[in-house]
C-alpha positions in Angstrom: 88.0 111.0 108.5 91.7 112.8 109.2 92.5 115.0 111.8 93.7 118.6 111.9 97.1 117.1 113.3 97.6 115.1 110.1 97.3 118.1 107.4 100.0 119.8 109.4 102.3 116.8 109.1 102.0 116.7 105.4 102.4 120.3 105.1 105.3 120.5 107.5 107.1 117.2 105.8 106.6 118.8 102.1 107.0 122.8 102.4 109.1 122.6 105.4 111.3 119.4 105.2 111.1 119.3 101.4 109.5 115.5 100.7 108.0 114.7 97.9 104.2 114.2 96.9 104.4 110.5 96.4 107.1 109.9 98.9 104.7 111.4 101.9 101.5 109.7 100.3 103.1 106.5 100.7 104.3 107.4 104.4 101.4 108.3 105.8 98.8 105.9 103.5 97.1 108.9 102.1 96.5 109.2 98.0 98.3 111.8 96.3 95.1 113.7 95.4 94.4 114.2 99.1 98.2 114.8 99.5 97.6 118.1 96.7 94.0 119.1 98.3 95.9 119.3 101.9 98.7 121.8 99.7 96.4 123.9 98.1 94.8 125.9 100.5 95.7 128.5 103.1 97.4 127.3 106.2 94.4 124.9 107.7 93.4 126.5 110.9 90.3 126.0 113.4 86.9 126.2 111.9 84.3 127.6 113.8 80.6 126.7 113.4 77.9 128.3 114.9 75.4 126.2 117.0 72.1 125.9 115.1 69.2 127.9 116.6 65.4 126.4 117.1 63.3 129.9 117.1 60.1 128.2 117.4 61.6 125.9 120.6 62.4 129.0 122.5 58.6 130.2 122.2 57.4 126.5 122.9 59.5 125.6 125.5 57.6 127.9 128.0 54.5 126.0 127.2 55.8 122.0 127.2 57.5 123.2 130.7 53.6 123.7 131.8 52.0 121.2 130.0 54.8 118.6 132.0 53.8 120.4 134.9 50.1 119.7 134.2 50.3 116.3 133.6 52.5 115.8 136.6 49.7 115.2 139.2 47.9 112.8 136.3 50.9 110.0 136.2 52.6 108.0 138.4 56.7 108.4 139.1 57.6 105.9 136.3 55.3 107.5 133.7 56.1 110.1 131.5 54.0 112.7 129.1 54.6 111.6 125.7 56.7 113.7 123.3 53.8 113.1 120.8 51.1 113.8 122.6 52.6 117.2 124.0 53.4 117.7 120.1 49.9 116.9 119.3 48.3 119.6 122.2 51.2 122.1 121.0 50.0 122.0 117.0 46.2 122.2 118.5 47.5 125.3 119.9 48.7 126.4 116.9 52.5 125.9 117.2 54.4 125.1 113.9 57.3 123.5 116.0 58.1 119.7 114.7 57.7 116.1 116.4 61.6 116.2 116.7 62.0 119.2 118.3 59.9 118.6 121.0 61.7 115.2 121.8 65.3 116.8 121.5 64.0 119.3 124.1 62.7 116.4 126.4 65.8 114.7 125.9 67.8 117.7 127.1 65.4 118.3 130.1 65.8 114.3 130.9 69.6 114.5 131.1 69.5 117.7 133.1 67.7 116.7 135.7 68.9 113.0 135.6 70.7 112.0 139.2 74.1 111.2 138.8 75.3 107.6 140.1 78.9 106.6 141.0 79.7 103.5 142.2 80.9 103.0 145.8 81.7 98.7 145.0 84.2 97.5 142.4 84.4 93.9 140.9 88.0 92.6 141.7 90.6 93.7 139.4 88.8 97.1 139.0 
């Protein structure tokens, strides 16, 4: 995938400098159809994407946290409550959340609570 900078370069070389499509395509290693595509549309701009919402996850996140707190006394420090077990308990309680959403939520929680490690010793040459 090409960057927006490449689109601007193609448009500048043809529209401002007056170069030919064939010459610009050869110089940049693009096909002529790609160059024509870059020239067809309006001036390319930044495309804003919206974040995906997980409405079921928003409702179930509180229950996932309470399940984790309940199981914390039953597990050791190295053990974790598996996402499959949490998903199973949520489904039996009537939730329609998917297994993937539970895994995604737990992954995000682990990343937030992860301890940051900065090495204080370096190998020679680093």
